[in-house]
C-alpha positions, 0 to 999 in steps of 0.5 A: 747046582740043581737049584741053579739049573731049576731056576734057569729052566723056570725063567727060560720060557719067559726069556725065550723070544727076547733071547732069540732076538738078542742072539740074532742081533749079536750074530749080525753084529759079529758078521758086520765086524768080521766083514769090516775087518776083512774089507780093511785087510783086503784094502791094506793088502792091495795098497801094500801090493801097489807099493811093492810094484 
């Protein structure tokens, strides 16, 4: 286990910037997916409410 940790920490500086940008991109992707899902659910609720009337 310590060997794996040591190799991870040695590789970390070279990956620093790329990992940060990948995390930012994945966060943006999740935000986009969540906003689309929220919009779809809102439209579905509004449509169901119109049908109930």
